[in-house]
DRENTORKOL-3810 file (N, C-alpha, C; in nm, 4 decimals):
REM DRENTORKOL-3810
@n.u->33.8736; n.v->7.5260; n.w->17.6040; ca.u->33.7643; ca.v->7.5612; ca.w->17.5168; c.u->33.6438; c.v->7.4738; c.w->17.5498
@n.u->33.5258; n.v->7.5364; n.w->17.5594; ca.u->33.4035; ca.v->7.4651; ca.w->17.5912; c.u->33.3279; c.v->7.4307; c.w->17.4645
@n.u->33.2854; n.v->7.3060; n.w->17.4531; ca.u->33.2026; ca.v->7.2647; ca.w->17.3399; c.u->33.0574; c.v->7.2723; c.w->17.3818
@n.u->32.9770; n.v->7.3419; n.w->17.3016; ca.u->32.8348; ca.v->7.3549; ca.w->17.3320; c.u->32.7544; c.v->7.2700; c.w->17.2340
@n.u->32.6547; n.v->7.2024; n.w->17.2847; ca.u->32.5659; ca.v->7.1232; ca.w->17.2019; c.u->32.4501; c.v->7.2120; c.w->17.1609
@n.u->32.4249; n.v->7.2247; n.w->17.0318; ca.u->32.3165; ca.v->7.3087; ca.w->16.9835; c.u->32.1855; c.v->7.2317; c.w->16.9929
@n.u->32.1040; n.v->7.2683; n.w->17.0914; ca.u->31.9809; ca.v->7.1930; ca.w->17.1157; c.u->31.8567; c.v->7.2804; c.w->17.1215
@n.u->31.8703; n.v->7.4116; n.w->17.1144; ca.u->31.7586; ca.v->7.5011; ca.w->17.1403; c.u->31.7500; c.v->7.6078; c.w->17.0331
@n.u->31.6358; n.v->7.6186; n.w->16.9675; ca.u->31.6153; ca.v->7.7247; ca.w->16.8692; c.u->31.5351; c.v->7.8345; c.w->16.9366
@n.u->31.5945; n.v->7.9518; n.w->16.9512; ca.u->31.5298; ca.v->8.0640; ca.w->17.0179; c.u->31.4059; c.v->8.1071; c.w->16.9388
@n.u->31.2891; n.v->8.1157; n.w->17.0041; ca.u->31.1677; ca.v->8.1563; ca.w->16.9336; c.u->31.1679; c.v->8.3028; c.w->16.8922
@n.u->31.2554; n.v->8.3835; n.w->16.9513; ca.u->31.2600; ca.v->8.5256; ca.w->16.9183; c.u->31.3586; c.v->8.5587; c.w->16.8074
@n.u->31.4801; n.v->8.5040; n.w->16.8151; ca.u->31.5819; ca.v->8.5417; ca.w->16.7169; c.u->31.6105; c.v->8.4313; c.w->16.6164
@n.u->31.5652; n.v->8.3078; n.w->16.6451; ca.u->31.5863; ca.v->8.1975; ca.w->16.5525; c.u->31.7237; c.v->8.1341; c.w->16.5584
@n.u->31.8103; n.v->8.1845; n.w->16.6453; ca.u->31.9450; ca.v->8.1287; ca.w->16.6581; c.u->31.9380; c.v->7.9973; c.w->16.7352
@n.u->32.0138; n.v->7.8983; n.w->16.6908; ca.u->32.0237; ca.v->7.7725; ca.w->16.7635; c.u->32.1340; c.v->7.7886; c.w->16.8670
@n.u->32.1015; n.v->7.7601; n.w->16.9933; ca.u->32.1973; ca.v->7.7780; ca.w->17.1023; c.u->32.1957; c.v->7.6545; c.w->17.1897
@n.u->32.2813; n.v->7.6535; n.w->17.2897; ca.u->32.2897; ca.v->7.5380; ca.w->17.3783; c.u->32.1670; c.v->7.5259; c.w->17.4671
@n.u->32.0877; n.v->7.6310; n.w->17.4741; ca.u->31.9686; ca.v->7.6271; ca.w->17.5579; c.u->31.9937; c.v->7.6830; c.w->17.6963
@n.u->32.1066; n.v->7.6576; n.w->17.7526; ca.u->32.1355; ca.v->7.7058; ca.w->17.8872; c.u->32.1721; c.v->7.8527; c.w->17.8834
@n.u->32.0898; n.v->7.9347; n.w->17.9475; ca.u->32.1213; ca.v->8.0754; ca.w->17.9616; c.u->32.0929; c.v->8.1621; c.w->17.8411
@n.u->32.0434; n.v->8.1071; n.w->17.7323; ca.u->32.0148; ca.v->8.1909; ca.w->17.6148; c.u->31.8795; c.v->8.2565; c.w->17.6305
@n.u->31.8807; n.v->8.3857; n.w->17.6501; ca.u->31.7564; ca.v->8.4624; ca.w->17.6563; c.u->31.7671; c.v->8.5736; c.w->17.5547
@n.u->31.6688; n.v->8.5859; n.w->17.4707; ca.u->31.6704; ca.v->8.6872; ca.w->17.3666; c.u->31.5362; c.v->8.7592; c.w->17.3705
@n.u->31.5353; n.v->8.8748; n.w->17.4292; ca.u->31.4128; ca.v->8.9527; ca.w->17.4414; c.u->31.4392; c.v->9.0945; c.w->17.3928
@n.u->31.3384; n.v->9.1588; n.w->17.3359; ca.u->31.3577; ca.v->9.2990; ca.w->17.2976; c.u->31.3964; c.v->9.3822; c.w->17.4203
@n.u->31.4874; n.v->9.4761; n.w->17.4015; ca.u->31.5380; ca.v->9.5582; ca.w->17.5113; c.u->31.4264; c.v->9.6395; c.w->17.5761
@n.u->31.3315; n.v->9.6849; n.w->17.4960; ca.u->31.2269; ca.v->9.7711; ca.w->17.5497; c.u->31.1055; c.v->9.6955; c.w->17.6028
@n.u->31.1101; n.v->9.5639; n.w->17.6033; ca.u->30.9964; ca.v->9.4857; ca.w->17.6524; c.u->30.9964; c.v->9.4869; c.w->17.8049
@n.u->30.8951; n.v->9.5441; n.w->17.8646; ca.u->30.8839; ca.v->9.5416; ca.w->18.0098; c.u->30.7716; c.v->9.4470; c.w->18.0481
@n.u->30.7851; n.v->9.3882; n.w->18.1643; ca.u->30.6827; ca.v->9.2967; ca.w->18.2131; c.u->30.6773; c.v->9.3037; c.w->18.3652
@n.u->30.5733; n.v->9.2483; n.w->18.4213; ca.u->30.5583; ca.v->9.2401; ca.w->18.5663; c.u->30.5904; c.v->9.0979; c.w->18.6084
@n.u->30.6780; n.v->9.0839; n.w->18.7041; ca.u->30.7166; ca.v->8.9526; ca.w->18.7546; c.u->30.5956; c.v->8.8859; c.w->18.8194
@n.u->30.5701; n.v->8.7612; n.w->18.7826; ca.u->30.4586; ca.v->8.6857; ca.w->18.8391; c.u->30.4784; c.v->8.6560; c.w->18.9882
@n.u->30.6008; n.v->8.6642; n.w->19.0347; ca.u->30.6308; ca.v->8.6247; ca.w->19.1713; c.u->30.6394; c.v->8.7423; c.w->19.2683
@n.u->30.7160; n.v->8.8476; n.w->19.2331; ca.u->30.7319; ca.v->8.9606; ca.w->19.3248; c.u->30.6452; c.v->9.0807; c.w->19.2858
@n.u->30.5805; n.v->9.0728; n.w->19.1700; ca.u->30.4875; ca.v->9.1757; ca.w->19.1194; c.u->30.5552; c.v->9.3082; c.w->19.0856
@n.u->30.6883; n.v->9.3093; n.w->19.0726; ca.u->30.7597; ca.v->9.4308; ca.w->19.0356; c.u->30.7724; c.v->9.4380; c.w->18.8840
@n.u->30.7690; n.v->9.5593; n.w->18.8293; ca.u->30.7898; ca.v->9.5802; ca.w->18.6873; c.u->30.9385; c.v->9.5785; c.w->18.6562
@n.u->30.9767; n.v->9.5175; n.w->18.5441; ca.u->31.1175; ca.v->9.5109; ca.w->18.5073; c.u->31.1326; c.v->9.5028; c.w->18.3559
@n.u->31.2455; n.v->9.5517; n.w->18.3072; ca.u->31.2810; ca.v->9.5365; ca.w->18.1664; c.u->31.3907; c.v->9.4324; c.w->18.1506
@n.u->31.4378; n.v->9.3794; n.w->18.2616; ca.u->31.5467; ca.v->9.2817; ca.w->18.2602; c.u->31.4929; c.v->9.1424; c.w->18.2293
@n.u->31.5256; n.v->9.0844; n.w->18.1123; ca.u->31.4750; ca.v->8.9514; ca.w->18.0789; c.u->31.5333; c.v->8.8419; c.w->18.1680
@n.u->31.6425; n.v->8.8724; n.w->18.2395; ca.u->31.7035; ca.v->8.7742; ca.w->18.3282; c.u->31.6678; c.v->8.8001; c.w->18.4755
@n.u->31.5606; n.v->8.8756; n.w->18.4972; ca.u->31.5148; ca.v->8.9061; ca.w->18.6329; c.u->31.4929; c.v->8.7775; c.w->18.7111
@n.u->31.5522; n.v->8.7693; n.w->18.8274; ca.u->31.5323; ca.v->8.6553; ca.w->18.9170; c.u->31.5248; c.v->8.7094; c.w->19.0591
@n.u->31.4088; n.v->8.7006; n.w->19.1201; ca.u->31.3902; ca.v->8.7491; ca.w->19.2569; c.u->31.3876; c.v->8.6308; c.w->19.3538
@n.u->31.3950; n.v->8.6601; n.w->19.4811; ca.u->31.3960; ca.v->8.5568; ca.w->19.5846; c.u->31.2709; c.v->8.4688; c.w->19.5752
@n.u->31.1569; n.v->8.5320; n.w->19.5509; ca.u->31.0313; ca.v->8.4581; ca.w->19.5409; c.u->31.0341; c.v->8.3591; c.w->19.4241
@n.u->31.0924; n.v->8.3996; n.w->19.3120; ca.u->31.1015; ca.v->8.3133; ca.w->19.1948; c.u->31.1937; c.v->8.1945; c.w->19.2217
@n.u->31.3090; n.v->8.2218; n.w->19.2796; ca.u->31.4052; ca.v->8.1159; ca.w->19.3091; c.u->31.3449; c.v->8.0139; c.w->19.4059
@n.u->31.2707; n.v->8.0616; n.w->19.5049; ca.u->31.2078; ca.v->7.9702; ca.w->19.6010; c.u->31.0990; c.v->7.8841; c.w->19.5374
@n.u->31.0442; n.v->7.9288; n.w->19.4229; ca.u->30.9365; ca.v->7.8565; ca.w->19.3566; c.u->30.9861; c.v->7.7541; c.w->19.2538
@n.u->31.1172; n.v->7.7480; n.w->19.2293; ca.u->31.1685; ca.v->7.6539; ca.w->19.1298; c.u->31.1386; c.v->7.5108; c.w->19.1721
@n.u->31.0689; n.v->7.4375; n.w->19.0854; ca.u->31.0305; ca.v->7.2999; ca.w->19.1168; c.u->31.0692; c.v->7.1999; c.w->19.0085
@n.u->31.1041; n.v->7.2494; n.w->18.8882; ca.u->31.1284; ca.v->7.1598; ca.w->18.7757; c.u->31.2629; c.v->7.1852; c.w->18.7107
@n.u->31.3189; n.v->7.0792; n.w->18.6535; ca.u->31.4405; ca.v->7.0871; ca.w->18.5746; c.u->31.4115; c.v->7.0177; c.w->18.4414
@n.u->31.4671; n.v->7.0710; n.w->18.3335; ca.u->31.4486; ca.v->7.0093; ca.w->18.2020; c.u->31.5509; c.v->6.8976; c.w->18.1864
@n.u->31.5031; n.v->6.7778; n.w->18.1546; ca.u->31.5921; ca.v->6.6635; ca.w->18.1356; c.u->31.6776; c.v->6.6796; c.w->18.0103
@n.u->31.6352; n.v->6.7658; n.w->17.9185; ca.u->31.7067; ca.v->6.7834; ca.w->17.7918; c.u->31.8176; c.v->6.8878; c.w->17.8009
@n.u->31.7858; n.v->7.0069; n.w->17.8561; ca.u->31.8857; ca.v->7.1154; ca.w->17.8536; c.u->31.9309; c.v->7.1610; c.w->17.9922
@n.u->31.8637; n.v->7.1184; n.w->18.0991; ca.u->31.9068; ca.v->7.1549; ca.w->18.2334; c.u->31.8502; c.v->7.2843; c.w->18.2878
@n.u->31.7620; n.v->7.3520; n.w->18.2125; ca.u->31.7018; ca.v->7.4763; ca.w->18.2617; c.u->31.6148; c.v->7.4467; c.w->18.3837
@n.u->31.6028; n.v->7.5459; n.w->18.4709; ca.u->31.5164; ca.v->7.5369; ca.w->18.5875; c.u->31.3934; c.v->7.6225; c.w->18.5643
@n.u->31.2787; n.v->7.5814; n.w->18.6197; ca.u->31.1561; ca.v->7.6586; ca.w->18.6042; c.u->31.0612; c.v->7.6312; c.w->18.7194
@n.u->30.9722; n.v->7.7263; n.w->18.7427; ca.u->30.8705; ca.v->7.7110; ca.w->18.8458; c.u->30.7498; c.v->7.6338; c.w->18.7923
@n.u->30.7306; n.v->7.6373; n.w->18.6612; ca.u->30.6161; ca.v->7.5714; ca.w->18.5989; c.u->30.6652; c.v->7.4689; c.w->18.4973
@n.u->30.6068; n.v->7.3502; n.w->18.4980; ca.u->30.6489; ca.v->7.2462; ca.w->18.4041; c.u->30.6202; c.v->7.2830; c.w->18.2589
@n.u->30.5227; n.v->7.3691; n.w->18.2365; ca.u->30.4863; ca.v->7.4083; ca.w->18.1001; c.u->30.5939; c.v->7.4932; c.w->18.0322
@n.u->30.6917; n.v->7.5428; n.w->18.1075; ca.u->30.7982; ca.v->7.6241; ca.w->18.0515; c.u->30.9162; c.v->7.5419; c.w->18.0000
@n.u->30.9116; n.v->7.4108; n.w->18.0194; ca.u->31.0228; ca.v->7.3242; ca.w->17.9818; c.u->30.9785; c.v->7.2191; c.w->17.8807
@n.u->31.0704; n.v->7.1749; n.w->17.7962; ca.u->31.0347; ca.v->7.0765; ca.w->17.6947; c.u->31.0276; c.v->6.9357; c.w->17.7528
@n.u->31.1129; n.v->6.9010; n.w->17.8490; ca.u->31.1098; ca.v->6.7700; ca.w->17.9134; c.u->31.1226; c.v->6.7876; c.w->18.0652
@n.u->31.0142; n.v->6.8363; n.w->18.1307; ca.u->31.0230; ca.v->6.8672; ca.w->18.2732; c.u->31.0314; c.v->6.7440; c.w->18.3632
@n.u->31.1025; n.v->6.7619; n.w->18.4730; ca.u->31.1128; ca.v->6.6588; ca.w->18.5758; c.u->31.1159; c.v->6.7312; c.w->18.7095
@n.u->31.0407; n.v->6.6822; n.w->18.8070; ca.u->31.0396; ca.v->6.7447; ca.w->18.9398; c.u->31.1796; c.v->6.7384; c.w->19.0007
@n.u->31.2204; n.v->6.8474; n.w->19.0632; ca.u->31.3470; ca.v->6.8505; ca.w->19.1340; c.u->31.3282; c.v->6.7735; c.w->19.2630
@n.u->31.4156; n.v->6.6838; n.w->19.2914; ca.u->31.4070; ca.v->6.6036; ca.w->19.4126; c.u->31.4253; c.v->6.6927; c.w->19.5354
@n.u->31.3422; n.v->6.6734; n.w->19.6352; ca.u->31.3468; ca.v->6.7541; ca.w->19.7572; c.u->31.4206; c.v->6.6821; c.w->19.8699
@n.u->31.5061; n.v->6.5868; n.w->19.8350; ca.u->31.5810; ca.v->6.5089; ca.w->19.9356; c.u->31.6836; c.v->6.5916; c.w->20.0058
END
């Protein structure tokens, strides 16, 4: 059994979750990916261009992001 630490309050549904992997978006919400410019309804869309742009990790919850503004405690990923 895995114990999860409740550290993240989802801004959409209000549920407190572990933060890792919790995405809560309306099913009908479509958007254009900033990286590959394709339209998608998948809130977990991850394209090659997006993955290559990942530069930050959150020191608090471990999420990865291309922009530091998307994380609560961003830290540059070491390029060693």
